Each structure stands twice: as C-alpha cells, then as structure tokens.
N, CA, C and O atoms as a Maestro MAE file, in Angstrom:
{
 s_m_m2io_version
 :::
 2.0.0
}

f_m_ct {
 s_m_title
 :::
 protein
 m_atom[296] {
  # First column is atom index #
  i_m_mmod_type
  r_m_x_coord
  r_m_y_coord
  r_m_z_coord
  i_m_residue_number
  s_m_chain_name
  s_m_pdb_residue_name
  s_m_pdb_atom_name
  i_m_atomic_number
  :::
  1 25 12.211 -18.227 0.593 1 A "MET " " N  " 7
  2 3 12.026 -18.669 -0.769 1 A "MET " " CA " 6
  3 2 13.657 -18.300 -1.316 1 A "MET " " C  " 6
  4 15 14.358 -17.288 -1.315 1 A "MET " " O  " 8
  5 25 13.824 -19.812 -1.802 2 A "PRO " " N  " 7
  6 3 15.592 -19.934 -2.505 2 A "PRO " " CA " 6
  7 2 14.886 -18.619 -3.694 2 A "PRO " " C  " 6
  8 15 13.763 -18.383 -4.139 2 A "PRO " " O  " 8
  9 25 16.037 -18.106 -3.828 3 A "ASP " " N  " 7
  10 3 16.289 -17.089 -5.266 3 A "ASP " " CA " 6
  11 2 17.318 -17.990 -6.699 3 A "ASP " " C  " 6
  12 15 17.929 -19.058 -6.691 3 A "ASP " " O  " 8
  13 25 17.189 -17.363 -7.352 4 A "GLY " " N  " 7
  14 3 17.564 -18.276 -8.713 4 A "GLY " " CA " 6
  15 2 19.109 -19.173 -8.276 4 A "GLY " " C  " 6
  16 15 19.149 -20.360 -8.599 4 A "GLY " " O  " 8
  17 25 19.854 -18.800 -7.834 5 A "LEU " " N  " 7
  18 3 21.739 -19.149 -6.971 5 A "LEU " " CA " 6
  19 2 20.954 -19.980 -5.619 5 A "LEU " " C  " 6
  20 15 21.749 -20.548 -4.871 5 A "LEU " " O  " 8
  21 25 19.795 -20.069 -5.330 6 A "GLY " " N  " 7
  22 3 19.489 -21.354 -4.275 6 A "GLY " " CA " 6
  23 2 19.682 -20.664 -2.709 6 A "GLY " " C  " 6
  24 15 20.251 -21.371 -1.877 6 A "GLY " " O  " 8
  25 25 19.407 -19.853 -2.463 7 A "VAL " " N  " 7
  26 3 19.811 -18.102 -1.417 7 A "VAL " " CA " 6
  27 2 18.835 -17.886 -1.302 7 A "VAL " " C  " 6
  28 15 18.213 -17.290 -2.182 7 A "VAL " " O  " 8
  29 25 18.254 -18.301 -0.107 8 A "PRO " " N  " 7
  30 3 16.251 -17.476 0.449 8 A "PRO " " CA " 6
  31 2 17.461 -16.282 0.457 8 A "PRO " " C  " 6
  32 15 18.580 -15.917 0.815 8 A "PRO " " O  " 8
  33 25 15.498 -15.866 -0.672 9 A "ALA " " N  " 7
  34 3 15.323 -14.322 -0.453 9 A "ALA " " CA " 6
  35 2 14.740 -13.683 0.968 9 A "ALA " " C  " 6
  36 15 13.946 -14.152 1.784 9 A "ALA " " O  " 8
  37 25 15.352 -12.608 0.936 10 A "ALA " " N  " 7
  38 3 15.178 -11.886 2.535 10 A "ALA " " CA " 6
  39 2 13.548 -11.422 2.335 10 A "ALA " " C  " 6
  40 15 12.786 -11.125 1.416 10 A "ALA " " O  " 8
  41 25 13.533 -11.554 3.738 11 A "PRO " " N  " 7
  42 3 11.537 -11.222 3.811 11 A "PRO " " CA " 6
  43 2 11.422 -9.802 3.411 11 A "PRO " " C  " 6
  44 15 12.252 -8.969 3.774 11 A "PRO " " O  " 8
  45 25 10.307 -9.489 2.596 12 A "GLN " " N  " 7
  46 3 10.077 -7.927 2.383 12 A "GLN " " CA " 6
  47 2 9.293 -7.864 2.903 12 A "GLN " " C  " 6
  48 15 8.354 -8.660 2.866 12 A "GLN " " O  " 8
  49 25 9.443 -6.228 4.050 13 A "PRO " " N  " 7
  50 3 9.038 -5.792 4.695 13 A "PRO " " CA " 6
  51 2 7.257 -6.211 4.661 13 A "PRO " " C  " 6
  52 15 6.884 -7.305 4.237 13 A "PRO " " O  " 8
  53 25 6.672 -5.573 4.971 14 A "ARG " " N  " 7
  54 3 4.829 -6.250 5.671 14 A "ARG " " CA " 6
  55 2 3.897 -4.810 4.729 14 A "ARG " " C  " 6
  56 15 2.797 -5.076 4.246 14 A "ARG " " O  " 8
  57 25 4.508 -3.320 4.568 15 A "PHE " " N  " 7
  58 3 4.441 -2.444 4.003 15 A "PHE " " CA " 6
  59 2 4.255 -2.603 2.413 15 A "PHE " " C  " 6
  60 15 3.435 -2.028 1.696 15 A "PHE " " O  " 8
  61 25 5.532 -3.822 1.951 16 A "HIS " " N  " 7
  62 3 5.627 -4.361 0.987 16 A "HIS " " CA " 6
  63 2 3.885 -4.970 -0.045 16 A "HIS " " C  " 6
  64 15 3.124 -4.930 -1.013 16 A "HIS " " O  " 8
  65 25 4.232 -5.394 1.081 17 A "SER " " N  " 7
  66 3 2.153 -6.865 0.446 17 A "SER " " CA " 6
  67 2 1.161 -5.760 1.187 17 A "SER " " C  " 6
  68 15 0.062 -6.263 1.422 17 A "SER " " O  " 8
  69 25 1.263 -4.571 1.552 18 A "VAL " " N  " 7
  70 3 0.414 -3.297 1.546 18 A "VAL " " CA " 6
  71 2 0.783 -1.788 0.562 18 A "VAL " " C  " 6
  72 15 0.437 -0.654 0.896 18 A "VAL " " O  " 8
  73 25 1.317 -2.032 -0.299 19 A "PHE " " N  " 7
  74 3 1.386 -1.114 -0.962 19 A "PHE " " CA " 6
  75 2 0.873 -1.703 -2.605 19 A "PHE " " C  " 6
  76 15 0.065 -1.203 -3.388 19 A "PHE " " O  " 8
  77 25 1.802 -3.092 -2.733 20 A "ARG " " N  " 7
  78 3 1.328 -3.762 -3.381 20 A "ARG " " CA " 6
  79 2 -0.423 -4.431 -3.816 20 A "ARG " " C  " 6
  80 15 -0.981 -4.956 -4.778 20 A "ARG " " O  " 8
  81 25 -0.664 -4.109 -2.785 21 A "ASP " " N  " 7
  82 3 -2.554 -4.915 -2.576 21 A "ASP " " CA " 6
  83 2 -3.064 -3.549 -3.424 21 A "ASP " " C  " 6
  84 15 -3.134 -3.431 -4.647 21 A "ASP " " O  " 8
  85 25 -3.497 -2.255 -2.078 22 A "ILE " " N  " 7
  86 3 -3.722 -0.727 -2.732 22 A "ILE " " CA " 6
  87 2 -3.124 -0.278 -4.138 22 A "ILE " " C  " 6
  88 15 -3.760 0.559 -4.779 22 A "ILE " " O  " 8
  89 25 -1.696 -0.893 -4.757 23 A "ALA " " N  " 7
  90 3 -1.328 -0.342 -5.881 23 A "ALA " " CA " 6
  91 2 -2.964 -1.649 -7.101 23 A "ALA " " C  " 6
  92 15 -4.017 -1.334 -7.656 23 A "ALA " " O  " 8
  93 25 -2.279 -2.877 -6.943 24 A "THR " " N  " 7
  94 3 -3.533 -3.440 -7.682 24 A "THR " " CA " 6
  95 2 -5.365 -2.612 -7.603 24 A "THR " " C  " 6
  96 15 -6.061 -2.561 -8.618 24 A "THR " " O  " 8
  97 25 -5.598 -2.343 -6.945 25 A "ARG " " N  " 7
  98 3 -6.882 -2.227 -6.081 25 A "ARG " " CA " 6
  99 2 -6.735 -0.959 -7.389 25 A "ARG " " C  " 6
  100 15 -7.572 -0.932 -8.291 25 A "ARG " " O  " 8
  101 25 -5.831 -0.176 -7.352 26 A "ILE " " N  " 7
  102 3 -6.195 2.009 -8.212 26 A "ILE " " CA " 6
  103 2 -6.156 1.149 -9.794 26 A "ILE " " C  " 6
  104 15 -6.750 1.740 -10.696 26 A "ILE " " O  " 8
  105 25 -5.491 -0.203 -10.159 27 A "GLU " " N  " 7
  106 3 -5.405 -0.606 -11.051 27 A "GLU " " CA " 6
  107 2 -6.696 -1.670 -11.908 27 A "GLU " " C  " 6
  108 15 -7.102 -2.108 -12.985 27 A "GLU " " O  " 8
  109 25 -6.841 -1.634 -10.772 28 A "ARG " " N  " 7
  110 3 -8.085 -2.196 -11.613 28 A "ARG " " CA " 6
  111 2 -9.807 -1.299 -11.078 28 A "ARG " " C  " 6
  112 15 -10.962 -1.708 -10.957 28 A "ARG " " O  " 8
  113 25 -9.253 -0.194 -10.923 29 A "GLY " " N  " 7
  114 3 -10.005 0.036 -10.698 29 A "GLY " " CA " 6
  115 2 -11.501 0.324 -9.913 29 A "GLY " " C  " 6
  116 15 -12.505 0.930 -10.285 29 A "GLY " " O  " 8
  117 25 -11.114 -0.510 -8.457 30 A "GLU " " N  " 7
  118 3 -11.435 -0.566 -7.565 30 A "GLU " " CA " 6
  119 2 -10.969 1.472 -6.912 30 A "GLU " " C  " 6
  120 15 -11.901 1.807 -6.181 30 A "GLU " " O  " 8
  121 25 -10.293 2.224 -6.981 31 A "LEU " " N  " 7
  122 3 -10.158 2.673 -6.240 31 A "LEU " " CA " 6
  123 2 -10.125 3.628 -7.251 31 A "LEU " " C  " 6
  124 15 -9.033 3.617 -7.819 31 A "LEU " " O  " 8
  125 25 -11.097 4.652 -7.800 32 A "ALA " " N  " 7
  126 3 -10.894 5.588 -8.769 32 A "ALA " " CA " 6
  127 2 -10.018 6.871 -8.327 32 A "ALA " " C  " 6
  128 15 -9.822 7.475 -7.272 32 A "ALA " " O  " 8
  129 25 -9.559 6.990 -9.763 33 A "ALA " " N  " 7
  130 3 -8.444 8.130 -9.832 33 A "ALA " " CA " 6
  131 2 -9.662 9.657 -9.446 33 A "ALA " " C  " 6
  132 15 -10.776 9.914 -9.903 33 A "ALA " " O  " 8
  133 25 -8.669 10.493 -8.282 34 A "GLY " " N  " 7
  134 3 -9.412 11.188 -7.961 34 A "GLY " " CA " 6
  135 2 -10.587 11.077 -6.743 34 A "GLY " " C  " 6
  136 15 -11.197 12.080 -6.371 34 A "GLY " " O  " 8
  137 25 -10.787 9.957 -6.267 35 A "ASP " " N  " 7
  138 3 -11.621 9.722 -5.095 35 A "ASP " " CA " 6
  139 2 -10.278 9.435 -3.711 35 A "ASP " " C  " 6
  140 15 -9.085 9.130 -3.721 35 A "ASP " " O  " 8
  141 25 -11.241 9.721 -2.716 36 A "ARG " " N  " 7
  142 3 -10.308 9.593 -1.565 36 A "ARG " " CA " 6
  143 2 -10.260 7.619 -1.722 36 A "ARG " " C  " 6
  144 15 -10.845 6.650 -2.205 36 A "ARG " " O  " 8
  145 25 -8.849 8.139 -0.728 37 A "LEU " " N  " 7
  146 3 -8.983 6.785 -0.074 37 A "LEU " " CA " 6
  147 2 -9.827 6.050 0.669 37 A "LEU " " C  " 6
  148 15 -10.598 6.928 1.056 37 A "LEU " " O  " 8
  149 25 -10.292 4.836 1.231 38 A "PRO " " N  " 7
  150 3 -10.713 4.747 2.593 38 A "PRO " " CA " 6
  151 2 -9.216 4.702 3.910 38 A "PRO " " C  " 6
  152 15 -7.995 4.564 3.976 38 A "PRO " " O  " 8
  153 25 -10.258 4.898 4.628 39 A "SER " " N  " 7
  154 3 -8.683 5.642 5.968 39 A "SER " " CA " 6
  155 2 -7.462 4.070 5.982 39 A "SER " " C  " 6
  156 15 -7.319 3.017 5.359 39 A "SER " " O  " 8
  157 25 -6.862 4.770 7.049 40 A "GLU " " N  " 7
  158 3 -5.998 4.009 7.505 40 A "GLU " " CA " 6
  159 2 -6.371 2.692 8.484 40 A "GLU " " C  " 6
  160 15 -5.948 1.546 8.634 40 A "GLU " " O  " 8
  161 25 -7.408 3.537 9.051 41 A "ARG " " N  " 7
  162 3 -8.086 1.859 9.979 41 A "ARG " " CA " 6
  163 2 -9.186 1.429 9.248 41 A "ARG " " C  " 6
  164 15 -10.249 1.097 9.773 41 A "ARG " " O  " 8
  165 25 -8.936 1.423 7.879 42 A "TRP " " N  " 7
  166 3 -10.325 0.640 7.535 42 A "TRP " " CA " 6
  167 2 -9.014 -0.327 6.329 42 A "TRP " " C  " 6
  168 15 -8.993 -1.550 6.470 42 A "TRP " " O  " 8
  169 25 -8.448 0.040 5.706 43 A "PHE " " N  " 7
  170 3 -7.095 -0.846 5.333 43 A "PHE " " CA " 6
  171 2 -6.721 -1.497 6.560 43 A "PHE " " C  " 6
  172 15 -6.739 -2.727 6.536 43 A "PHE " " O  " 8
  173 25 -6.419 -0.981 7.523 44 A "GLY " " N  " 7
  174 3 -5.491 -1.485 8.614 44 A "GLY " " CA " 6
  175 2 -6.474 -2.872 8.821 44 A "GLY " " C  " 6
  176 15 -5.915 -3.852 8.329 44 A "GLY " " O  " 8
  177 25 -7.797 -3.191 9.425 45 A "ASP " " N  " 7
  178 3 -8.617 -3.776 9.084 45 A "ASP " " CA " 6
  179 2 -9.108 -4.495 8.027 45 A "ASP " " C  " 6
  180 15 -9.972 -5.357 8.189 45 A "ASP " " O  " 8
  181 25 -8.704 -4.260 7.110 46 A "ASP " " N  " 7
  182 3 -9.178 -4.879 6.046 46 A "ASP " " CA " 6
  183 2 -8.552 -6.412 5.390 46 A "ASP " " C  " 6
  184 15 -8.895 -7.455 4.832 46 A "ASP " " O  " 8
  185 25 -6.874 -5.330 6.163 47 A "LEU " " N  " 7
  186 3 -5.838 -6.452 5.783 47 A "LEU " " CA " 6
  187 2 -5.051 -7.413 7.199 47 A "LEU " " C  " 6
  188 15 -4.102 -8.095 7.586 47 A "LEU " " O  " 8
  189 25 -6.386 -6.764 7.515 48 A "GLY " " N  " 7
  190 3 -4.937 -7.260 8.797 48 A "GLY " " CA " 6
  191 2 -3.629 -6.520 9.313 48 A "GLY " " C  " 6
  192 15 -2.707 -7.300 9.553 48 A "GLY " " O  " 8
  193 25 -3.400 -5.391 9.497 49 A "VAL " " N  " 7
  194 3 -2.323 -5.144 9.856 49 A "VAL " " CA " 6
  195 2 -2.671 -3.186 10.371 49 A "VAL " " C  " 6
  196 15 -3.568 -2.369 10.163 49 A "VAL " " O  " 8
  197 25 -1.407 -3.213 11.071 50 A "SER " " N  " 7
  198 3 -1.193 -1.968 11.947 50 A "SER " " CA " 6
  199 2 -1.867 -1.000 11.195 50 A "SER " " C  " 6
  200 15 -2.289 -1.431 10.122 50 A "SER " " O  " 8
  201 25 -2.174 0.587 11.517 51 A "ARG " " N  " 7
  202 3 -2.652 1.402 10.937 51 A "ARG " " CA " 6
  203 2 -0.670 2.314 10.411 51 A "ARG " " C  " 6
  204 15 -0.467 3.225 9.609 51 A "ARG " " O  " 8
  205 25 0.109 1.725 11.071 52 A "THR " " N  " 7
  206 3 1.475 2.501 10.891 52 A "THR " " CA " 6
  207 2 2.082 1.894 9.518 52 A "THR " " C  " 6
  208 15 2.717 2.511 8.663 52 A "THR " " O  " 8
  209 25 1.753 0.645 9.527 53 A "THR " " N  " 7
  210 3 2.278 -0.324 8.320 53 A "THR " " CA " 6
  211 2 1.586 0.166 7.280 53 A "THR " " C  " 6
  212 15 2.170 0.340 6.210 53 A "THR " " O  " 8
  213 25 0.246 0.466 7.421 54 A "VAL " " N  " 7
  214 3 -0.220 1.430 5.646 54 A "VAL " " CA " 6
  215 2 -0.212 2.418 5.956 54 A "VAL " " C  " 6
  216 15 -0.738 3.140 5.108 54 A "VAL " " O  " 8
  217 25 0.193 3.025 6.954 55 A "ARG " " N  " 7
  218 3 0.461 4.353 6.856 55 A "ARG " " CA " 6
  219 2 2.077 4.872 5.937 55 A "ARG " " C  " 6
  220 15 2.458 6.001 5.629 55 A "ARG " " O  " 8
  221 25 2.575 3.835 5.763 56 A "ARG " " N  " 7
  222 3 3.736 3.659 5.529 56 A "ARG " " CA " 6
  223 2 4.110 3.193 3.966 56 A "ARG " " C  " 6
  224 15 5.076 3.394 3.230 56 A "ARG " " O  " 8
  225 25 3.009 2.562 3.854 57 A "ALA " " N  " 7
  226 3 2.765 1.740 2.118 57 A "ALA " " CA " 6
  227 2 2.220 2.918 1.424 57 A "ALA " " C  " 6
  228 15 2.683 2.975 0.285 57 A "ALA " " O  " 8
  229 25 1.289 4.019 1.728 58 A "ILE " " N  " 7
  230 3 0.514 4.965 1.388 58 A "ILE " " CA " 6
  231 2 1.207 5.818 0.866 58 A "ILE " " C  " 6
  232 15 1.000 6.228 -0.276 58 A "ILE " " O  " 8
  233 25 2.808 6.514 2.152 59 A "GLU " " N  " 7
  234 3 4.072 7.045 1.699 59 A "GLU " " CA " 6
  235 2 4.583 6.936 0.799 59 A "GLU " " C  " 6
  236 15 5.167 7.734 0.066 59 A "GLU " " O  " 8
  237 25 4.348 5.554 0.753 60 A "GLU " " N  " 7
  238 3 5.128 5.119 -0.646 60 A "GLU " " CA " 6
  239 2 4.793 5.103 -2.316 60 A "GLU " " C  " 6
  240 15 5.303 5.240 -3.428 60 A "GLU " " O  " 8
  241 25 3.369 4.791 -1.503 61 A "LEU " " N  " 7
  242 3 2.070 5.295 -3.200 61 A "LEU " " CA " 6
  243 2 2.314 6.668 -3.249 61 A "LEU " " C  " 6
  244 15 2.403 6.889 -4.456 61 A "LEU " " O  " 8
  245 25 2.537 8.120 -2.434 62 A "VAL " " N  " 7
  246 3 2.964 8.913 -3.285 62 A "VAL " " CA " 6
  247 2 3.685 9.287 -3.437 62 A "VAL " " C  " 6
  248 15 3.807 10.292 -4.137 62 A "VAL " " O  " 8
  249 25 4.922 8.468 -2.654 63 A "ALA " " N  " 7
  250 3 6.289 8.864 -3.595 63 A "ALA " " CA " 6
  251 2 6.594 8.653 -5.420 63 A "ALA " " C  " 6
  252 15 7.332 9.167 -6.260 63 A "ALA " " O  " 8
  253 25 5.651 7.700 -5.385 64 A "THR " " N  " 7
  254 3 5.934 7.066 -6.246 64 A "THR " " CA " 6
  255 2 4.771 7.597 -7.560 64 A "THR " " C  " 6
  256 15 4.727 7.291 -8.751 64 A "THR " " O  " 8
  257 25 3.960 8.453 -6.774 65 A "GLY " " N  " 7
  258 3 3.188 8.976 -7.797 65 A "GLY " " CA " 6
  259 2 1.732 8.437 -8.413 65 A "GLY " " C  " 6
  260 15 1.034 8.918 -9.306 65 A "GLY " " O  " 8
  261 25 1.582 7.474 -7.743 66 A "LEU " " N  " 7
  262 3 -0.086 6.106 -7.752 66 A "LEU " " CA " 6
  263 2 -0.867 7.248 -6.534 66 A "LEU " " C  " 6
  264 15 -1.998 7.383 -7.000 66 A "LEU " " O  " 8
  265 25 -0.820 7.783 -5.719 67 A "VAL " " N  " 7
  266 3 -1.953 8.439 -4.999 67 A "VAL " " CA " 6
  267 2 -1.504 10.299 -4.943 67 A "VAL " " C  " 6
  268 15 -0.390 10.632 -5.347 67 A "VAL " " O  " 8
  269 25 -2.166 11.010 -4.587 68 A "GLU " " N  " 7
  270 3 -1.570 13.151 -4.435 68 A "GLU " " CA " 6
  271 2 -2.220 12.516 -3.023 68 A "GLU " " C  " 6
  272 15 -3.188 11.827 -2.703 68 A "GLU " " O  " 8
  273 25 -0.943 13.261 -2.302 69 A "ALA " " N  " 7
  274 3 -1.302 13.867 -0.881 69 A "ALA " " CA " 6
  275 2 -2.069 15.266 -1.091 69 A "ALA " " C  " 6
  276 15 -1.624 16.110 -1.869 69 A "ALA " " O  " 8
  277 25 -3.629 15.526 -0.110 70 A "ARG " " N  " 7
  278 3 -3.917 16.768 -0.541 70 A "ARG " " CA " 6
  279 2 -3.898 16.337 1.408 70 A "ARG " " C  " 6
  280 15 -3.896 15.335 2.123 70 A "ARG " " O  " 8
  281 25 -3.881 18.385 1.597 71 A "SER " " N  " 7
  282 3 -3.551 18.778 2.798 71 A "SER " " CA " 6
  283 2 -4.909 19.600 3.396 71 A "SER " " C  " 6
  284 15 -5.055 20.731 2.932 71 A "SER " " O  " 8
  285 25 -5.559 19.303 4.031 72 A "GLY " " N  " 7
  286 3 -7.038 19.534 4.676 72 A "GLY " " CA " 6
  287 2 -8.011 19.526 3.649 72 A "GLY " " C  " 6
  288 15 -8.842 20.410 3.443 72 A "GLY " " O  " 8
  289 25 -7.883 18.644 3.120 73 A "ALA " " N  " 7
  290 3 -8.553 18.221 2.180 73 A "ALA " " CA " 6
  291 2 -10.175 17.517 2.906 73 A "ALA " " C  " 6
  292 15 -10.112 16.607 3.733 73 A "ALA " " O  " 8
  293 25 -11.324 18.007 2.516 74 A "THR " " N  " 7
  294 3 -12.685 17.635 3.109 74 A "THR " " CA " 6
  295 2 -13.061 16.619 1.886 74 A "THR " " C  " 6
  296 15 -14.136 16.019 1.889 74 A "THR " " O  " 8
  :::
 }
 m_bond[295] {
  # First column is bond index #
  i_m_from
  i_m_to
  i_m_order
  :::
  1 1 2 1
  2 2 3 1
  3 3 4 2
  4 3 5 1
  5 5 6 1
  6 6 7 1
  7 7 8 2
  8 7 9 1
  9 9 10 1
  10 10 11 1
  11 11 12 2
  12 11 13 1
  13 13 14 1
  14 14 15 1
  15 15 16 2
  16 15 17 1
  17 17 18 1
  18 18 19 1
  19 19 20 2
  20 19 21 1
  21 21 22 1
  22 22 23 1
  23 23 24 2
  24 23 25 1
  25 25 26 1
  26 26 27 1
  27 27 28 2
  28 27 29 1
  29 29 30 1
  30 30 31 1
  31 31 32 2
  32 31 33 1
  33 33 34 1
  34 34 35 1
  35 35 36 2
  36 35 37 1
  37 37 38 1
  38 38 39 1
  39 39 40 2
  40 39 41 1
  41 41 42 1
  42 42 43 1
  43 43 44 2
  44 43 45 1
  45 45 46 1
  46 46 47 1
  47 47 48 2
  48 47 49 1
  49 49 50 1
  50 50 51 1
  51 51 52 2
  52 51 53 1
  53 53 54 1
  54 54 55 1
  55 55 56 2
  56 55 57 1
  57 57 58 1
  58 58 59 1
  59 59 60 2
  60 59 61 1
  61 61 62 1
  62 62 63 1
  63 63 64 2
  64 63 65 1
  65 65 66 1
  66 66 67 1
  67 67 68 2
  68 67 69 1
  69 69 70 1
  70 70 71 1
  71 71 72 2
  72 71 73 1
  73 73 74 1
  74 74 75 1
  75 75 76 2
  76 75 77 1
  77 77 78 1
  78 78 79 1
  79 79 80 2
  80 79 81 1
  81 81 82 1
  82 82 83 1
  83 83 84 2
  84 83 85 1
  85 85 86 1
  86 86 87 1
  87 87 88 2
  88 87 89 1
  89 89 90 1
  90 90 91 1
  91 91 92 2
  92 91 93 1
  93 93 94 1
  94 94 95 1
  95 95 96 2
  96 95 97 1
  97 97 98 1
  98 98 99 1
  99 99 100 2
  100 99 101 1
  101 101 102 1
  102 102 103 1
  103 103 104 2
  104 103 105 1
  105 105 106 1
  106 106 107 1
  107 107 108 2
  108 107 109 1
  109 109 110 1
  110 110 111 1
  111 111 112 2
  112 111 113 1
  113 113 114 1
  114 114 115 1
  115 115 116 2
  116 115 117 1
  117 117 118 1
  118 118 119 1
  119 119 120 2
  120 119 121 1
  121 121 122 1
  122 122 123 1
  123 123 124 2
  124 123 125 1
  125 125 126 1
  126 126 127 1
  127 127 128 2
  128 127 129 1
  129 129 130 1
  130 130 131 1
  131 131 132 2
  132 131 133 1
  133 133 134 1
  134 134 135 1
  135 135 136 2
  136 135 137 1
  137 137 138 1
  138 138 139 1
  139 139 140 2
  140 139 141 1
  141 141 142 1
  142 142 143 1
  143 143 144 2
  144 143 145 1
  145 145 146 1
  146 146 147 1
  147 147 148 2
  148 147 149 1
  149 149 150 1
  150 150 151 1
  151 151 152 2
  152 151 153 1
  153 153 154 1
  154 154 155 1
  155 155 156 2
  156 155 157 1
  157 157 158 1
  158 158 159 1
  159 159 160 2
  160 159 161 1
  161 161 162 1
  162 162 163 1
  163 163 164 2
  164 163 165 1
  165 165 166 1
  166 166 167 1
  167 167 168 2
  168 167 169 1
  169 169 170 1
  170 170 171 1
  171 171 172 2
  172 171 173 1
  173 173 174 1
  174 174 175 1
  175 175 176 2
  176 175 177 1
  177 177 178 1
  178 178 179 1
  179 179 180 2
  180 179 181 1
  181 181 182 1
  182 182 183 1
  183 183 184 2
  184 183 185 1
  185 185 186 1
  186 186 187 1
  187 187 188 2
  188 187 189 1
  189 189 190 1
  190 190 191 1
  191 191 192 2
  192 191 193 1
  193 193 194 1
  194 194 195 1
  195 195 196 2
  196 195 197 1
  197 197 198 1
  198 198 199 1
  199 199 200 2
  200 199 201 1
  201 201 202 1
  202 202 203 1
  203 203 204 2
  204 203 205 1
  205 205 206 1
  206 206 207 1
  207 207 208 2
  208 207 209 1
  209 209 210 1
  210 210 211 1
  211 211 212 2
  212 211 213 1
  213 213 214 1
  214 214 215 1
  215 215 216 2
  216 215 217 1
  217 217 218 1
  218 218 219 1
  219 219 220 2
  220 219 221 1
  221 221 222 1
  222 222 223 1
  223 223 224 2
  224 223 225 1
  225 225 226 1
  226 226 227 1
  227 227 228 2
  228 227 229 1
  229 229 230 1
  230 230 231 1
  231 231 232 2
  232 231 233 1
  233 233 234 1
  234 234 235 1
  235 235 236 2
  236 235 237 1
  237 237 238 1
  238 238 239 1
  239 239 240 2
  240 239 241 1
  241 241 242 1
  242 242 243 1
  243 243 244 2
  244 243 245 1
  245 245 246 1
  246 246 247 1
  247 247 248 2
  248 247 249 1
  249 249 250 1
  250 250 251 1
  251 251 252 2
  252 251 253 1
  253 253 254 1
  254 254 255 1
  255 255 256 2
  256 255 257 1
  257 257 258 1
  258 258 259 1
  259 259 260 2
  260 259 261 1
  261 261 262 1
  262 262 263 1
  263 263 264 2
  264 263 265 1
  265 265 266 1
  266 266 267 1
  267 267 268 2
  268 267 269 1
  269 269 270 1
  270 270 271 1
  271 271 272 2
  272 271 273 1
  273 273 274 1
  274 274 275 1
  275 275 276 2
  276 275 277 1
  277 277 278 1
  278 278 279 1
  279 279 280 2
  280 279 281 1
  281 281 282 1
  282 282 283 1
  283 283 284 2
  284 283 285 1
  285 285 286 1
  286 286 287 1
  287 287 288 2
  288 287 289 1
  289 289 290 1
  290 290 291 1
  291 291 292 2
  292 291 293 1
  293 293 294 1
  294 294 295 1
  295 295 296 2
  :::
 }
}
C-alpha cells in the first residue's frame, strides 16, 4: 500500500498485528485486568500464527506496560 508520497509502505512484521489484536481485546475488556492471558498456543491457534509470533507480541505488550509478566504465577 503506497504512503502519501506514492512509495509502497514496508510490510510490518506479523507480531505487530498480533500485538494490536491482543491490545484491542484488552481495551475492549475481553481480557480483564489482573486475569491471566490465554496461552501462546491458544492465541496462535485463534490467530493462525506461530507461538513464536505470539511470544514476540506478548514481549512487546510487556515492554509497553499493557500486560505484566509474573514469574512463577499459578
């Protein structure tokens, strides 16, 4: 898709769209504050991407503060 200058936009890595999808679910309240996120496998199956892609998206969600990583949480 060209930008405003007629130059094709660079494709975004797949994890960006997964990041946006999960962030949207959080904003809509589909994923509530304090709740555990579904597993990487679940997101991968739901979104049709690899667990590695989901993991990268979740790392970005943690880096931006949208989700919190809890080590050893049950």
